[in-house]
A tleap script that builds the chain and sets N, CA, C and O, in Angstrom:
source leaprc.protein.ff14SB
mol = sequence {
  NMET ALA ALA ILE GLU PHE ASP LEU LYS HIE
  GLY LEU LYS VAL GLY ASP GLU VAL LEU LYS
  HIE ILE VAL LEU THR GLU PRO THR VAL ALA
  ASP LEU LEU GLU CYS GLY GLU GLU SER GLU
  ARG ALA VAL LEU MET PRO ASP GLY PRO ALA
  LEU ALA SER SER PRO THR MET MET GLY ALA
  LEU LEU LEU CYS ARG GLN ILE LYS SER ILE
  GLY GLY VAL GLU VAL PRO VAL ASP ILE PRO
  MET LEU LYS LYS LEU HIE PRO ASP ASP LEU
  LEU LEU LEU GLN ILE LYS ALA ALA GLU LEU
  ASP GLU ALA ALA LYS THR ALA MET GLU ALA
  LEU THR LYS ARG GLY ARG ALA LYS SER ASP
  ASP CALA
}
set mol.1.N position { 41.356 4.945 29.924 }
set mol.1.CA position { 40.206 4.540 29.245 }
set mol.1.C position { 39.215 3.938 30.271 }
set mol.1.O position { 39.556 3.075 31.080 }
set mol.2.N position { 37.965 4.450 30.184 }
set mol.2.CA position { 36.960 4.022 31.147 }
set mol.2.C position { 36.553 2.569 30.828 }
set mol.2.O position { 36.525 2.137 29.676 }
set mol.3.N position { 36.243 1.855 31.901 }
set mol.3.CA position { 35.795 0.448 31.722 }
set mol.3.C position { 34.706 0.164 32.820 }
set mol.3.O position { 34.644 0.815 33.863 }
set mol.4.N position { 33.911 -0.794 32.521 }
set mol.4.CA position { 32.920 -1.193 33.419 }
set mol.4.C position { 32.857 -2.788 33.475 }
set mol.4.O position { 32.971 -3.429 32.430 }
set mol.5.N position { 32.684 -3.383 34.631 }
set mol.5.CA position { 32.607 -4.803 34.806 }
set mol.5.C position { 31.266 -5.214 35.288 }
set mol.5.O position { 30.675 -4.543 36.134 }
set mol.6.N position { 30.757 -6.318 34.765 }
set mol.6.CA position { 29.451 -6.770 35.268 }
set mol.6.C position { 29.295 -8.263 34.775 }
set mol.6.O position { 30.109 -8.748 33.989 }
set mol.7.N position { 28.295 -8.922 35.233 }
set mol.7.CA position { 28.009 -10.295 34.836 }
set mol.7.C position { 26.808 -10.395 33.928 }
set mol.7.O position { 25.812 -9.709 34.157 }
set mol.8.N position { 26.865 -11.194 32.946 }
set mol.8.CA position { 25.735 -11.485 32.043 }
set mol.8.C position { 24.751 -12.338 32.786 }
set mol.8.O position { 25.150 -13.060 33.699 }
set mol.9.N position { 23.477 -12.292 32.442 }
set mol.9.CA position { 22.488 -13.108 33.064 }
set mol.9.C position { 22.597 -14.604 32.687 }
set mol.9.O position { 22.540 -15.499 33.530 }
set mol.10.N position { 22.757 -14.813 31.364 }
set mol.10.CA position { 22.789 -16.179 30.832 }
set mol.10.C position { 24.220 -16.638 30.519 }
set mol.10.O position { 24.561 -17.798 30.749 }
set mol.11.N position { 25.043 -15.746 30.003 }
set mol.11.CA position { 26.414 -16.049 29.727 }
set mol.11.C position { 26.594 -16.638 28.309 }
set mol.11.O position { 25.630 -16.969 27.619 }
set mol.12.N position { 27.843 -16.749 27.923 }
set mol.12.CA position { 28.232 -17.223 26.595 }
set mol.12.C position { 28.847 -18.654 26.820 }
set mol.12.O position { 29.824 -18.793 27.556 }
set mol.13.N position { 28.282 -19.673 26.197 }
set mol.13.CA position { 28.760 -21.000 26.351 }
set mol.13.C position { 29.939 -21.205 25.367 }
set mol.13.O position { 29.826 -21.037 24.153 }
set mol.14.N position { 31.059 -21.574 25.981 }
set mol.14.CA position { 32.277 -21.876 25.206 }
set mol.14.C position { 32.758 -23.294 25.659 }
set mol.14.O position { 33.286 -23.437 26.762 }
set mol.15.N position { 32.580 -24.296 24.836 }
set mol.15.CA position { 32.866 -25.650 25.294 }
set mol.15.C position { 31.935 -26.034 26.363 }
set mol.15.O position { 30.721 -25.916 26.197 }
set mol.16.N position { 32.463 -26.508 27.502 }
set mol.16.CA position { 31.576 -26.876 28.594 }
set mol.16.C position { 31.394 -25.686 29.614 }
set mol.16.O position { 30.651 -25.810 30.587 }
set mol.17.N position { 32.042 -24.621 29.378 }
set mol.17.CA position { 31.961 -23.459 30.284 }
set mol.17.C position { 31.003 -22.465 29.842 }
set mol.17.O position { 30.825 -22.251 28.643 }
set mol.18.N position { 30.338 -21.808 30.817 }
set mol.18.CA position { 29.466 -20.640 30.549 }
set mol.18.C position { 30.210 -19.406 31.132 }
set mol.18.O position { 30.416 -19.280 32.339 }
set mol.19.N position { 30.591 -18.525 30.214 }
set mol.19.CA position { 31.394 -17.343 30.652 }
set mol.19.C position { 30.402 -16.192 30.870 }
set mol.19.O position { 29.613 -15.877 29.980 }
set mol.20.N position { 30.444 -15.563 32.063 }
set mol.20.CA position { 29.492 -14.570 32.369 }
set mol.20.C position { 30.144 -13.189 32.660 }
set mol.20.O position { 29.559 -12.156 32.335 }
set mol.21.N position { 31.335 -13.173 33.263 }
set mol.21.CA position { 31.933 -11.846 33.700 }
set mol.21.C position { 32.493 -11.093 32.485 }
set mol.21.O position { 33.292 -11.620 31.712 }
set mol.22.N position { 32.040 -9.843 32.351 }
set mol.22.CA position { 32.396 -9.027 31.214 }
set mol.22.C position { 33.218 -7.810 31.653 }
set mol.22.O position { 32.929 -7.234 32.702 }
set mol.23.N position { 34.188 -7.421 30.917 }
set mol.23.CA position { 34.856 -6.144 31.039 }
set mol.23.C position { 34.600 -5.410 29.715 }
set mol.23.O position { 35.002 -5.869 28.646 }
set mol.24.N position { 33.923 -4.260 29.816 }
set mol.24.CA position { 33.562 -3.508 28.682 }
set mol.24.C position { 34.239 -2.136 28.769 }
set mol.24.O position { 34.196 -1.505 29.825 }
set mol.25.N position { 34.860 -1.661 27.686 }
set mol.25.CA position { 35.506 -0.347 27.680 }
set mol.25.C position { 34.856 0.570 26.716 }
set mol.25.O position { 34.059 0.177 25.864 }
set mol.26.N position { 35.235 1.858 26.878 }
set mol.26.CA position { 34.682 2.845 25.914 }
set mol.26.C position { 35.424 2.629 24.609 }
set mol.26.O position { 36.586 2.221 24.607 }
set mol.27.N position { 34.739 2.908 23.475 }
set mol.27.CA position { 35.360 2.775 22.194 }
set mol.27.C position { 36.424 3.843 21.967 }
set mol.27.O position { 36.317 4.964 22.464 }
set mol.28.N position { 37.478 3.464 21.188 }
set mol.28.CA position { 38.516 4.396 20.766 }
set mol.28.C position { 38.067 5.043 19.466 }
set mol.28.O position { 37.088 4.623 18.849 }
set mol.29.N position { 38.816 6.093 19.056 }
set mol.29.CA position { 38.519 6.693 17.731 }
set mol.29.C position { 38.807 5.640 16.649 }
set mol.29.O position { 38.070 5.531 15.669 }
set mol.30.N position { 39.883 4.871 16.837 }
set mol.30.CA position { 40.126 3.867 15.842 }
set mol.30.C position { 38.998 2.813 15.720 }
set mol.30.O position { 38.705 2.310 14.635 }
set mol.31.N position { 38.380 2.502 16.881 }
set mol.31.CA position { 37.261 1.516 16.883 }
set mol.31.C position { 36.123 2.159 16.052 }
set mol.31.O position { 35.520 1.462 15.236 }
set mol.32.N position { 35.815 3.434 16.226 }
set mol.32.CA position { 34.705 4.046 15.579 }
set mol.32.C position { 34.964 4.101 14.059 }
set mol.32.O position { 34.084 3.790 13.257 }
set mol.33.N position { 36.185 4.501 13.687 }
set mol.33.CA position { 36.481 4.572 12.262 }
set mol.33.C position { 36.507 3.210 11.574 }
set mol.33.O position { 35.946 3.040 10.492 }
set mol.34.N position { 37.134 2.287 12.185 }
set mol.34.CA position { 37.275 0.917 11.586 }
set mol.34.C position { 35.952 0.184 11.537 }
set mol.34.O position { 35.678 -0.523 10.568 }
set mol.35.N position { 35.111 0.339 12.575 }
set mol.35.CA position { 33.782 -0.283 12.555 }
set mol.35.C position { 32.922 0.353 11.482 }
set mol.35.O position { 32.198 -0.315 10.744 }
set mol.36.N position { 33.027 1.648 11.427 }
set mol.36.CA position { 32.266 2.351 10.393 }
set mol.36.C position { 32.627 1.829 8.984 }
set mol.36.O position { 31.760 1.581 8.145 }
set mol.37.N position { 33.904 1.683 8.775 }
set mol.37.CA position { 34.392 1.155 7.425 }
set mol.37.C position { 33.939 -0.257 7.239 }
set mol.37.O position { 33.527 -0.624 6.138 }
set mol.38.N position { 33.996 -1.075 8.274 }
set mol.38.CA position { 33.603 -2.520 8.138 }
set mol.38.C position { 32.104 -2.632 7.900 }
set mol.38.O position { 31.665 -3.585 7.256 }
set mol.39.N position { 31.309 -1.701 8.393 }
set mol.39.CA position { 29.897 -1.762 8.206 }
set mol.39.C position { 29.374 -1.314 6.853 }
set mol.39.O position { 28.187 -1.448 6.556 }
set mol.40.N position { 30.296 -0.765 6.018 }
set mol.40.CA position { 29.944 -0.266 4.676 }
set mol.40.C position { 29.950 -1.356 3.671 }
set mol.40.O position { 30.740 -2.297 3.743 }
set mol.41.N position { 29.021 -1.217 2.687 }
set mol.41.CA position { 28.933 -2.165 1.608 }
set mol.41.C position { 28.731 -1.341 0.320 }
set mol.41.O position { 28.019 -0.337 0.335 }
set mol.42.N position { 29.348 -1.761 -0.776 }
set mol.42.CA position { 29.105 -1.178 -2.031 }
set mol.42.C position { 27.769 -1.640 -2.618 }
set mol.42.O position { 27.501 -2.839 -2.696 }
set mol.43.N position { 26.945 -0.693 -3.025 }
set mol.43.CA position { 25.685 -1.070 -3.616 }
set mol.43.C position { 25.509 -0.271 -4.961 }
set mol.43.O position { 26.035 0.826 -5.149 }
set mol.44.N position { 24.784 -0.872 -5.805 }
set mol.44.CA position { 24.535 -0.249 -7.122 }
set mol.44.C position { 23.200 0.574 -7.042 }
set mol.44.O position { 22.120 0.040 -6.786 }
set mol.45.N position { 23.349 1.848 -7.268 }
set mol.45.CA position { 22.138 2.769 -7.200 }
set mol.45.C position { 21.864 3.167 -8.650 }
set mol.45.O position { 22.683 2.925 -9.537 }
set mol.46.N position { 20.695 3.784 -8.879 }
set mol.46.CA position { 20.372 4.274 -10.281 }
set mol.46.C position { 21.396 5.220 -10.812 }
set mol.46.O position { 21.610 5.292 -12.023 }
set mol.47.N position { 22.055 5.970 -9.910 }
set mol.47.CA position { 23.045 6.949 -10.341 }
set mol.47.C position { 24.442 6.297 -10.411 }
set mol.47.O position { 25.392 6.988 -10.779 }
set mol.48.N position { 24.609 5.042 -10.087 }
set mol.48.CA position { 25.929 4.373 -10.070 }
set mol.48.C position { 26.226 3.787 -8.698 }
set mol.48.O position { 25.378 3.773 -7.806 }
set mol.49.N position { 27.437 3.312 -8.561 }
set mol.49.CA position { 27.811 2.679 -7.274 }
set mol.49.C position { 27.854 3.693 -6.133 }
set mol.49.O position { 28.181 4.867 -6.308 }
set mol.50.N position { 27.509 3.179 -4.971 }
set mol.50.CA position { 27.586 4.032 -3.716 }
set mol.50.C position { 27.878 3.109 -2.489 }
set mol.50.O position { 27.736 1.888 -2.545 }
set mol.51.N position { 28.277 3.747 -1.432 }
set mol.51.CA position { 28.509 3.038 -0.193 }
set mol.51.C position { 27.265 3.150 0.696 }
set mol.51.O position { 26.729 4.242 0.882 }
set mol.52.N position { 26.822 2.056 1.225 }
set mol.52.CA position { 25.724 2.057 2.220 }
set mol.52.C position { 26.253 1.500 3.507 }
set mol.52.O position { 26.993 0.516 3.525 }
set mol.53.N position { 25.864 2.141 4.587 }
set mol.53.CA position { 26.304 1.717 5.908 }
set mol.53.C position { 25.139 1.114 6.675 }
set mol.53.O position { 24.020 1.621 6.593 }
set mol.54.N position { 25.383 0.043 7.418 }
set mol.54.CA position { 24.394 -0.533 8.234 }
set mol.54.C position { 24.625 -0.106 9.714 }
set mol.54.O position { 25.584 -0.520 10.364 }
set mol.55.N position { 23.689 0.742 10.201 }
set mol.55.CA position { 23.770 1.101 11.630 }
set mol.55.C position { 23.813 -0.089 12.595 }
set mol.55.O position { 24.540 -0.100 13.588 }
set mol.56.N position { 22.987 -1.099 12.245 }
set mol.56.CA position { 22.991 -2.313 13.093 }
set mol.56.C position { 24.319 -2.986 13.143 }
set mol.56.O position { 24.795 -3.352 14.217 }
set mol.57.N position { 24.938 -3.160 11.988 }
set mol.57.CA position { 26.251 -3.833 11.906 }
set mol.57.C position { 27.331 -2.962 12.630 }
set mol.57.O position { 28.201 -3.462 13.343 }
set mol.58.N position { 27.210 -1.645 12.397 }
set mol.58.CA position { 28.156 -0.739 13.053 }
set mol.58.C position { 28.081 -0.893 14.536 }
set mol.58.O position { 29.122 -0.960 15.189 }
set mol.59.N position { 26.885 -0.955 15.114 }
set mol.59.CA position { 26.705 -1.113 16.526 }
set mol.59.C position { 27.232 -2.455 17.038 }
set mol.59.O position { 27.876 -2.508 18.085 }
set mol.60.N position { 26.973 -3.493 16.333 }
set mol.60.CA position { 27.366 -4.810 16.681 }
set mol.60.C position { 28.926 -4.969 16.632 }
set mol.60.O position { 29.540 -5.554 17.524 }
set mol.61.N position { 29.503 -4.435 15.581 }
set mol.61.CA position { 30.966 -4.477 15.488 }
set mol.61.C position { 31.632 -3.656 16.611 }
set mol.61.O position { 32.649 -4.064 17.172 }
set mol.62.N position { 31.072 -2.562 16.906 }
set mol.62.CA position { 31.617 -1.693 17.961 }
set mol.62.C position { 31.502 -2.390 19.322 }
set mol.62.O position { 32.439 -2.360 20.119 }
set mol.63.N position { 30.337 -3.022 19.584 }
set mol.63.CA position { 30.169 -3.744 20.829 }
set mol.63.C position { 31.183 -4.879 20.941 }
set mol.63.O position { 31.693 -5.145 22.029 }
set mol.64.N position { 31.470 -5.524 19.868 }
set mol.64.CA position { 32.490 -6.653 19.872 }
set mol.64.C position { 33.833 -6.088 20.308 }
set mol.64.O position { 34.539 -6.713 21.100 }
set mol.65.N position { 34.196 -4.914 19.803 }
set mol.65.CA position { 35.483 -4.291 20.125 }
set mol.65.C position { 35.524 -3.804 21.526 }
set mol.65.O position { 36.596 -3.800 22.132 }
set mol.66.N position { 34.369 -3.371 22.108 }
set mol.66.CA position { 34.330 -2.900 23.478 }
set mol.66.C position { 34.480 -4.002 24.475 }
set mol.66.O position { 34.921 -3.734 25.592 }
set mol.67.N position { 34.146 -5.222 24.153 }
set mol.67.CA position { 34.300 -6.302 25.133 }
set mol.67.C position { 35.749 -6.702 25.131 }
set mol.67.O position { 36.281 -7.269 24.176 }
set mol.68.N position { 36.374 -6.373 26.270 }
set mol.68.CA position { 37.849 -6.668 26.410 }
set mol.68.C position { 38.104 -8.011 27.023 }
set mol.68.O position { 39.147 -8.615 26.774 }
set mol.69.N position { 37.169 -8.504 27.829 }
set mol.69.CA position { 37.395 -9.865 28.332 }
set mol.69.C position { 35.971 -10.420 28.682 }
set mol.69.O position { 35.042 -9.688 29.021 }
set mol.70.N position { 35.890 -11.748 28.571 }
set mol.70.CA position { 34.667 -12.447 28.994 }
set mol.70.C position { 35.042 -13.668 29.762 }
set mol.70.O position { 35.847 -14.473 29.293 }
set mol.71.N position { 34.488 -13.830 30.918 }
set mol.71.CA position { 34.849 -14.953 31.779 }
set mol.71.C position { 36.261 -14.859 32.283 }
set mol.71.O position { 36.867 -15.890 32.576 }
set mol.72.N position { 36.817 -13.673 32.398 }
set mol.72.CA position { 38.181 -13.455 32.820 }
set mol.72.C position { 39.203 -13.741 31.751 }
set mol.72.O position { 40.402 -13.702 32.028 }
set mol.73.N position { 38.776 -14.027 30.537 }
set mol.73.CA position { 39.735 -14.326 29.482 }
set mol.73.C position { 39.697 -13.194 28.461 }
set mol.73.O position { 38.628 -12.799 27.997 }
set mol.74.N position { 40.853 -12.687 28.124 }
set mol.74.CA position { 40.936 -11.643 27.104 }
set mol.74.C position { 40.907 -12.303 25.742 }
set mol.74.O position { 41.896 -12.892 25.307 }
set mol.75.N position { 39.758 -12.203 25.060 }
set mol.75.CA position { 39.597 -12.815 23.753 }
set mol.75.C position { 38.958 -11.830 22.826 }
set mol.75.O position { 38.106 -11.046 23.244 }
set mol.76.N position { 39.361 -11.851 21.535 }
set mol.76.CA position { 38.587 -11.002 20.609 }
set mol.76.C position { 37.218 -11.553 20.381 }
set mol.76.O position { 37.072 -12.722 20.025 }
set mol.77.N position { 36.193 -10.732 20.579 }
set mol.77.CA position { 34.827 -11.110 20.380 }
set mol.77.C position { 34.493 -10.758 18.930 }
set mol.77.O position { 34.807 -9.669 18.449 }
set mol.78.N position { 33.843 -11.718 18.242 }
set mol.78.CA position { 33.412 -11.436 16.862 }
set mol.78.C position { 31.911 -11.552 16.720 }
set mol.78.O position { 31.225 -11.899 17.681 }
set mol.79.N position { 31.405 -11.277 15.577 }
set mol.79.CA position { 29.953 -11.348 15.328 }
set mol.79.C position { 29.419 -12.788 15.605 }
set mol.79.O position { 28.409 -12.926 16.295 }
set mol.80.N position { 30.061 -13.841 15.093 }
set mol.80.CA position { 29.495 -15.172 15.396 }
set mol.80.C position { 29.371 -15.434 16.913 }
set mol.80.O position { 28.421 -16.093 17.337 }
set mol.81.N position { 30.282 -14.947 17.710 }
set mol.81.CA position { 30.183 -15.116 19.165 }
set mol.81.C position { 29.054 -14.317 19.716 }
set mol.81.O position { 28.300 -14.786 20.570 }
set mol.82.N position { 28.925 -13.068 19.217 }
set mol.82.CA position { 27.838 -12.146 19.690 }
set mol.82.C position { 26.493 -12.777 19.344 }
set mol.82.O position { 25.552 -12.629 20.124 }
set mol.83.N position { 26.356 -13.464 18.230 }
set mol.83.CA position { 25.113 -14.113 17.804 }
set mol.83.C position { 24.689 -15.232 18.735 }
set mol.83.O position { 23.519 -15.614 18.738 }
set mol.84.N position { 25.620 -15.774 19.535 }
set mol.84.CA position { 25.321 -16.872 20.450 }
set mol.84.C position { 24.695 -16.393 21.770 }
set mol.84.O position { 24.169 -17.182 22.556 }
set mol.85.N position { 24.776 -15.037 21.986 }
set mol.85.CA position { 24.258 -14.500 23.264 }
set mol.85.C position { 22.752 -14.566 23.296 }
set mol.85.O position { 22.071 -14.513 22.272 }
set mol.86.N position { 22.256 -14.686 24.524 }
set mol.86.CA position { 20.797 -14.582 24.760 }
set mol.86.C position { 20.413 -13.097 24.551 }
set mol.86.O position { 21.207 -12.200 24.833 }
set mol.87.N position { 19.209 -12.861 24.063 }
set mol.87.CA position { 18.772 -11.498 23.862 }
set mol.87.C position { 18.881 -10.591 25.161 }
set mol.87.O position { 19.196 -9.405 25.072 }
set mol.88.N position { 18.618 -11.178 26.310 }
set mol.88.CA position { 18.720 -10.495 27.575 }
set mol.88.C position { 20.151 -10.026 27.795 }
set mol.88.O position { 20.362 -8.902 28.252 }
set mol.89.N position { 21.117 -10.839 27.488 }
set mol.89.CA position { 22.531 -10.454 27.596 }
set mol.89.C position { 22.923 -9.408 26.605 }
set mol.89.O position { 23.667 -8.495 26.961 }
set mol.90.N position { 22.468 -9.483 25.383 }
set mol.90.CA position { 22.718 -8.482 24.403 }
set mol.90.C position { 22.209 -7.114 24.871 }
set mol.90.O position { 22.920 -6.113 24.781 }
set mol.91.N position { 20.980 -7.086 25.368 }
set mol.91.CA position { 20.373 -5.900 25.894 }
set mol.91.C position { 21.184 -5.299 27.041 }
set mol.91.O position { 21.383 -4.086 27.115 }
set mol.92.N position { 21.649 -6.182 27.938 }
set mol.92.CA position { 22.456 -5.700 29.071 }
set mol.92.C position { 23.757 -5.124 28.556 }
set mol.92.O position { 24.184 -4.091 29.073 }
set mol.93.N position { 24.404 -5.705 27.596 }
set mol.93.CA position { 25.604 -5.185 27.033 }
set mol.93.C position { 25.376 -3.774 26.386 }
set mol.93.O position { 26.214 -2.879 26.490 }
set mol.94.N position { 24.245 -3.638 25.744 }
set mol.94.CA position { 23.879 -2.364 25.154 }
set mol.94.C position { 23.611 -1.250 26.191 }
set mol.94.O position { 23.971 -0.087 26.008 }
set mol.95.N position { 22.965 -1.672 27.273 }
set mol.95.CA position { 22.698 -0.739 28.407 }
set mol.95.C position { 24.029 -0.228 29.006 }
set mol.95.O position { 24.236 0.968 29.215 }
set mol.96.N position { 24.901 -1.192 29.263 }
set mol.96.CA position { 26.190 -0.864 29.884 }
set mol.96.C position { 27.041 -0.024 28.912 }
set mol.96.O position { 27.702 0.916 29.354 }
set mol.97.N position { 27.045 -0.323 27.645 }
set mol.97.CA position { 27.789 0.454 26.672 }
set mol.97.C position { 27.208 1.901 26.655 }
set mol.97.O position { 27.968 2.866 26.565 }
set mol.98.N position { 25.908 2.040 26.740 }
set mol.98.CA position { 25.278 3.369 26.766 }
set mol.98.C position { 25.718 4.152 28.040 }
set mol.98.O position { 25.910 5.367 28.002 }
set mol.99.N position { 25.866 3.426 29.136 }
set mol.99.CA position { 26.347 4.041 30.348 }
set mol.99.C position { 27.777 4.629 30.196 }
set mol.99.O position { 28.100 5.706 30.696 }
set mol.100.N position { 28.595 3.853 29.480 }
set mol.100.CA position { 29.962 4.356 29.187 }
set mol.100.C position { 29.889 5.503 28.245 }
set mol.100.O position { 30.662 6.445 28.420 }
set mol.101.N position { 29.013 5.520 27.239 }
set mol.101.CA position { 28.868 6.598 26.361 }
set mol.101.C position { 28.443 7.864 27.067 }
set mol.101.O position { 28.958 8.947 26.789 }
set mol.102.N position { 27.495 7.722 27.988 }
set mol.102.CA position { 26.972 8.870 28.768 }
set mol.102.C position { 28.072 9.428 29.631 }
set mol.102.O position { 28.221 10.647 29.720 }
set mol.103.N position { 28.877 8.546 30.295 }
set mol.103.CA position { 29.985 9.033 31.150 }
set mol.103.C position { 31.022 9.796 30.338 }
set mol.103.O position { 31.547 10.811 30.795 }
set mol.104.N position { 31.322 9.310 29.125 }
set mol.104.CA position { 32.259 10.024 28.242 }
set mol.104.C position { 31.687 11.357 27.793 }
set mol.104.O position { 32.427 12.338 27.719 }
set mol.105.N position { 30.448 11.426 27.502 }
set mol.105.CA position { 29.749 12.652 27.107 }
set mol.105.C position { 29.799 13.676 28.219 }
set mol.105.O position { 30.116 14.844 27.994 }
set mol.106.N position { 29.476 13.216 29.448 }
set mol.106.CA position { 29.477 14.091 30.618 }
set mol.106.C position { 30.878 14.633 30.836 }
set mol.106.O position { 31.055 15.825 31.089 }
set mol.107.N position { 31.856 13.780 30.743 }
set mol.107.CA position { 33.250 14.199 30.939 }
set mol.107.C position { 33.666 15.269 29.875 }
set mol.107.O position { 34.333 16.251 30.201 }
set mol.108.N position { 33.260 15.051 28.626 }
set mol.108.CA position { 33.602 15.989 27.613 }
set mol.108.C position { 32.890 17.368 27.876 }
set mol.108.O position { 33.487 18.436 27.740 }
set mol.109.N position { 31.624 17.277 28.248 }
set mol.109.CA position { 30.915 18.515 28.566 }
set mol.109.C position { 31.572 19.317 29.696 }
set mol.109.O position { 31.697 20.540 29.619 }
set mol.110.N position { 31.988 18.597 30.747 }
set mol.110.CA position { 32.682 19.225 31.835 }
set mol.110.C position { 34.000 19.825 31.438 }
set mol.110.O position { 34.369 20.900 31.910 }
set mol.111.N position { 34.716 19.137 30.569 }
set mol.111.CA position { 36.017 19.606 30.031 }
set mol.111.C position { 35.782 20.918 29.249 }
set mol.111.O position { 36.548 21.867 29.414 }
set mol.112.N position { 34.783 20.983 28.442 }
set mol.112.CA position { 34.615 22.224 27.609 }
set mol.112.C position { 34.166 23.369 28.468 }
set mol.112.O position { 34.372 24.523 28.091 }
set mol.113.N position { 33.561 23.109 29.608 }
set mol.113.CA position { 33.117 24.183 30.525 }
set mol.113.C position { 34.260 24.674 31.455 }
set mol.113.O position { 34.216 25.787 31.977 }
set mol.114.N position { 35.257 23.828 31.638 }
set mol.114.CA position { 36.314 24.093 32.593 }
set mol.114.C position { 37.065 25.356 32.157 }
set mol.114.O position { 37.470 25.507 31.005 }
set mol.115.N position { 37.228 26.237 33.118 }
set mol.115.CA position { 38.014 27.436 32.849 }
set mol.115.C position { 37.206 28.530 32.174 }
set mol.115.O position { 37.748 29.621 31.995 }
set mol.116.N position { 36.002 28.335 31.802 }
set mol.116.CA position { 35.232 29.442 31.190 }
set mol.116.C position { 34.642 30.352 32.271 }
set mol.116.O position { 34.221 29.912 33.341 }
set mol.117.N position { 34.637 31.578 31.947 }
set mol.117.CA position { 34.031 32.525 32.808 }
set mol.117.C position { 32.461 32.401 32.783 }
set mol.117.O position { 31.897 31.978 31.774 }
set mol.118.N position { 31.812 32.751 33.836 }
set mol.118.CA position { 30.330 32.552 33.815 }
set mol.118.C position { 29.708 33.374 32.711 }
set mol.118.O position { 28.651 32.990 32.211 }
set mol.119.N position { 30.312 34.511 32.290 }
set mol.119.CA position { 29.784 35.334 31.193 }
set mol.119.C position { 29.893 34.608 29.882 }
set mol.119.O position { 29.183 34.956 28.938 }
set mol.120.N position { 30.758 33.601 29.775 }
set mol.120.CA position { 30.930 32.857 28.462 }
set mol.120.C position { 29.759 31.886 28.211 }
set mol.120.O position { 29.556 31.445 27.080 }
set mol.121.N position { 28.989 31.553 29.266 }
set mol.121.CA position { 27.906 30.562 29.113 }
set mol.121.C position { 26.712 31.078 28.325 }
set mol.121.O position { 25.904 30.296 27.823 }
set mol.122.N position { 26.605 32.372 28.220 }
set mol.122.CA position { 25.369 32.952 27.565 }
set mol.122.C position { 25.336 32.689 26.078 }
set mol.122.O position { 24.394 33.098 25.400 }
savepdb mol mol.pdb
quit
């Protein structure tokens, strides 16, 4: 599983400590499915009940799961912890997560091309 390490600009204050070092990993299929499910809410529509999904909540929940450690401590990060971050740090987390997403996409594209004859590309 791909991972990236970096430091937050402002950090997350926990007690008297400010935790800055982050280890972020690519999401698993289980993360995607479970965060999708957690981001759904039942709503009443004119045609009856339906499920509505919040893309914002999905992204936040997924980001929480991708953070494997903060300040060198492996802790589960939840939404209340994420809400304590400075906006600059949240943006940095999103940028780094996007880098992991792009690396995974590039790897998958390379894998699908591997072994194909040049005539298959047309």
